C-alpha positions in Angstrom: 16.9 -11.6 -16.8 18.8 -9.2 -14.5 16.7 -6.9 -12.3 18.6 -4.0 -13.9 17.3 -4.8 -17.3 13.6 -4.9 -16.3 11.3 -2.1 -17.4 10.8 -0.8 -13.9 14.5 -0.4 -13.4 15.0 1.5 -16.7 12.1 3.9 -16.7 10.8 6.2 -14.0 7.6 4.8 -12.4 4.3 6.2 -13.8 6.1 7.6 -16.8 7.8 10.3 -14.8 11.0 11.6 -16.3 14.0 13.4 -14.9 14.0 17.2 -14.9 11.5 19.4 -13.2 10.6 18.3 -9.7 6.9 18.1 -10.7 7.8 15.2 -12.9 9.7 13.3 -10.2 8.2 10.0 -8.8 7.3 9.9 -5.1 10.4 7.8 -4.5 12.7 10.4 -6.1 11.1 13.1 -3.9 11.5 11.0 -0.8 15.2 10.4 -1.5 15.9 14.0 -2.3 14.1 15.2 0.9 16.0 12.7 3.0 19.4 13.6 1.5 18.7 17.4 1.8 17.8 17.0 5.5 20.9 14.9 6.1 23.1 17.7 4.5 21.4 20.4 6.5 21.9 18.4 9.7 25.6 18.0 8.9 26.0 21.7 8.5 24.1 22.8 11.6 24.6 20.0 14.1 28.2 20.3 15.3 28.9 18.1 18.4 28.4 18.5 21.2 25.5 20.8 20.1 23.1 19.0 17.9 19.8 21.0 17.9 18.2 19.5 14.8 19.0 15.9 15.8 17.7 16.4 19.4 14.6 18.3 18.3 13.6 16.2 15.3 14.4 12.7 16.5 11.9 10.6 18.4 12.2 9.9 22.1 10.1 9.4 25.2 11.5 12.5 26.8 10.8 14.5 23.6 7.1 13.4 23.6 6.8 14.2 27.3 8.0 17.7 26.3 5.1 17.8 23.8 7.4 17.4 20.7 4.6 15.6 18.9 6.0 16.5 15.5 8.9 14.1 16.1 6.5 11.1 15.4 6.8 12.3 11.8 10.2 14.0 11.5 12.3 11.3 13.1 12.3 9.3 9.8 14.2 12.1 8.0 17.1 12.2 10.5 20.0 9.8 10.0 23.0 9.2 12.3 25.7 8.7 9.7 26.4 8.2 5.9 25.9 4.4 5.9 22.6 4.8 7.7 21.0 7.0 5.1 22.8 5.3 2.2 21.4 1.9 3.2 17.9 3.2 3.6 17.9 5.2 0.3 19.4 2.3 -1.7 16.7 0.0 -0.3 14.0 2.5 -1.0 15.2 3.1 -4.6 15.4 -0.6 -5.7 12.5 -2.1 -3.7 10.3 1.0 -3.9 10.5 1.2 -7.7 9.1 -2.3 -8.1 6.3 -1.7 -5.6 5.3 1.5 -7.3 4.6 -0.5 -10.4 1.9 -2.3 -8.5 0.3 0.3 -6.3 -0.7 3.9 -6.8 1.6 6.8 -5.6 -1.0 7.5 -2.9 -1.0 3.9 -1.7 2.8 3.9 -1.8 2.9 7.0 0.4 0.4 5.4 2.8 2.5 2.3 3.2 5.7 4.4 3.6 4.5 6.9 6.2 2.2 4.6 8.2 5.1 2.2 8.4 7.3 4.9 9.8 4.6 6.0 12.2 3.8 2.6 13.5 7.4 1.6 13.6 8.2 4.6 15.8 5.4 4.0 18.1 6.3 0.3 18.6 9.9 1.3 19.3 8.7 3.8 21.9 6.6 1.2 23.6 9.6 -1.1 23.7 11.8 1.6 25.2 9.1 2.4 27.7 8.8 -1.2 28.8 12.6 -1.6 29.1 13.4 1.8 30.6 15.4 3.1 27.7 15.1 6.5 26.2 17.6 6.7 23.3 16.9 8.8 20.2 15.0 7.0 17.5 15.9 8.1 14.0 15.9 7.0 10.4 13.6 5.8 7.6 14.3 2.1 8.2 10.7 1.4 9.5 9.3 3.0 6.3 11.6 1.0 4.0 10.8 -2.2 5.9 7.1 -1.5 5.3 7.8 -1.1 1.5 9.8 -4.4 1.5 7.2 -6.5 3.3 4.4 -4.9 1.2 6.2 -6.0 -2.0 7.0 -9.5 -0.6 3.3 -9.9 0.3 2.2 -8.9 -3.2 4.7 -11.0 -5.2 6.2 -13.6 -2.7 7.3 -16.0 -5.5 8.8 -13.4 -7.8 12.5 -14.0 -8.3 14.9 -11.1 -8.4 18.5 -11.0 -9.6 20.7 -8.5 -7.9 24.3 -7.9 -6.8 24.9 -8.6 -3.1 27.2 -5.9 -1.7 27.3 -4.8 -5.4 29.7 -7.7 -6.1 28.1 -11.1 -5.7 25.3 -12.1 -8.2 22.3 -13.5 -6.3 18.9 -14.8 -7.3 16.2 -15.0 -4.6 12.4 -14.8 -4.4 10.8 -11.9 -2.5 9.7 -14.3 0.2 13.2 -15.4 0.7 14.5 -11.9 0.8 11.9 -10.9 3.4 12.5 -14.0 5.5 16.3 -13.3 5.6 15.7 -9.7 6.6 13.3 -10.7 9.4 15.7 -13.4 10.7 18.7 -11.0 10.7 16.6 -8.4 12.5 15.4 -10.8 15.1 19.0 -12.1 15.7 20.3 -8.6 15.8 17.7 -7.6 18.4 18.4 -10.7 20.6 22.2 -10.1 20.4 22.0 -6.4 21.3 19.4 -7.0 24.0 21.2 -9.8 25.7 24.7 -8.4 25.2 23.7 -4.9 26.4 21.2 -6.3 29.0 18.6 -4.1 27.3 19.9 -0.9 28.8 22.1 0.6 26.2 21.9 4.4 25.9 23.9 4.6 22.7 22.7 7.0 20.0 23.8 4.5 17.4 21.6 1.7 18.8 19.5 0.0 16.1 15.8 0.5 16.5 14.8 -3.1 15.8 11.2 -2.6 16.9 10.8 0.2 14.5 11.8 -2.3 11.8 9.3 -4.8 13.1 6.5 -2.2 13.2 7.3 -1.2 9.6 7.3 -4.9 8.5 3.9 -5.5 10.2 2.5 -2.4 8.5 3.6 -3.4 5.0 2.2 -6.9 5.4 -1.1 -5.8 7.0 -1.7 -3.1 4.4 -1.4 -5.4 1.5 -3.2 -8.3 3.2 -6.2 -6.5 4.5 -6.5 -3.0 3.0 -5.0 -3.2 -0.5 -6.5 -6.6 -1.3 -9.9 -5.4 -0.1 -9.7 -2.2 -2.3 -8.7 -4.3 -5.3 -11.6 -6.7 -4.7 -13.9 -3.7 -4.6 -12.5 -2.4 -7.9 -12.9 -5.9 -9.4 -16.4 -6.0 -8.1 -17.3 -2.7 -9.8 -15.9 -3.9 -13.1 -17.8 -7.2 -12.8 -21.0 -5.2 -11.9 -20.6 -3.2 -15.1 -20.2 -6.4 -17.1 -23.3 -7.9 -15.5 -25.3 -4.8 -16.2 -24.4 -5.0 -19.8 -25.0 -8.8 -20.0 -28.4 -8.8 -18.3 -29.6 -5.5 -19.6 -30.4 -4.3 -16.1 -30.9 -0.7 -17.1 -33.5 -1.6 -19.7 -35.4 -3.9 -17.3 -35.4 -1.2 -14.6 -36.6 1.4 -17.1 -39.4 -1.0 -18.1 -40.4 -1.5 -14.5 -40.6 2.3 -14.0 -42.7 2.6 -17.1 -44.9 -0.2 -15.8 -45.3 1.5 -12.4 -46.2 4.8 -14.1 -48.8 3.0 -16.3 -46.9 3.6 -19.6 -46.8 0.8 -22.1 -48.1 -1.6 -19.5 -48.8 -4.3 -22.0 -45.1 -4.4 -23.0 -43.7 -4.4 -19.5 -46.0 -7.2 -18.3 -44.4 -9.6 -20.7 -41.0 -9.5 -18.9 -41.2 -7.5 -15.6 -42.8 -10.2 -13.6 -43.0 -10.3 -9.8 -39.9 -12.7 -9.9 -37.9 -10.1 -11.8 -39.1 -7.4 -9.5 -37.8 -9.3 -6.5 -34.5 -9.9 -8.2 -34.0 -6.2 -9.0 -34.8 -5.4 -5.3 -32.2 -8.0 -4.2 -29.6 -6.4 -6.5 -30.3 -3.0 -4.9 -30.0 -4.4 -1.4 -27.2 -6.9 -1.7 -25.5 -6.5 -5.0 -25.1 -8.7 -8.1 -22.9 -11.2 -6.2 -25.9 -12.2 -4.1 -27.8 -13.6 -7.1 -28.1 -17.4 -7.5 -27.5 -19.0 -10.9 -31.3 -19.5 -11.3 -32.0 -15.8 -10.7 -29.3 -14.8 -13.1 -30.8 -17.1 -15.8 -34.2 -15.6 -15.2 -32.8 -12.1 -15.4 -31.0 -12.9 -18.6 -34.1 -14.5 -20.1 -36.2 -11.4 -19.3 -33.5 -9.2 -20.9 -33.6 -11.2 -24.1 -37.4 -11.0 -24.2 -37.3 -7.2 -23.6 -34.7 -6.8 -26.5 -36.8 -8.8 -28.9 -40.0 -6.9 -28.0 -38.3 -3.5 -28.4 -36.8 -4.5 -31.8 -40.2 -5.7 -32.9 -41.9 -2.5 -31.8 -39.3 -0.4 -33.6 -39.7 -2.3 -36.8 -43.5 -1.9 -36.7 -43.2 1.9 -36.4 
């Protein structure tokens, strides 16, 4: 099956449809913003004067002049048409798949944190090597999206057209590996060939790429997985509550403590059950042993039978 025939390539993520901007997906909004900024820069920045590029791009000298905003704005500035086209095409195709697996908020976190950390890592490299070229472009953010997707579905095969001509089928792990290798080789070549001292405005910010990659991988590996586990744990907790009748048992214990229907409660709210309920409050359901779960389930069944019997006798 071609990637272009899949559901996530036919429909807008999250059910969004073309039309009013309020219905656009976060990816569409990011692409539109980047393209608008690029057009505005083309109109205003006429060499040798480039006020927008100089004041919105990231650099050591800019930060020393307290241009803190450039840590955020640099990702919207692109040096040429191929620069922005490559980033936006990557964001469109890879981002749409990722957005099927994470929420829009999580997607934005991956994207912007990837850009931020990528920019900081490139600044540190420039500081260490004595460079101070302008850092610009959304490459770090797009790399974060790519690695996040590769970490989520490493073995998922994708069919696509390489250079829009050659049909290729690769797994996400293979795609990410190739991108990393190309970036490492590109960095080594540019660093060795230029002796690490190039001042070109067109110099590729490889460490911004590496920072974005690391962000995407770490977000999924540590933060996203943890949040998903927490959600699963909540779902499991609700199932356990229903299975063991925890609410009923707790209500019975409260009645017992208040002296109401004491004869009923004594039949199932034993000291063992009390200790289990306390353990659940302190450590959660996952802390229960199989024996404790069996005891709790037994108590729940006894309670249900007793309640049914009392209701029938009334």
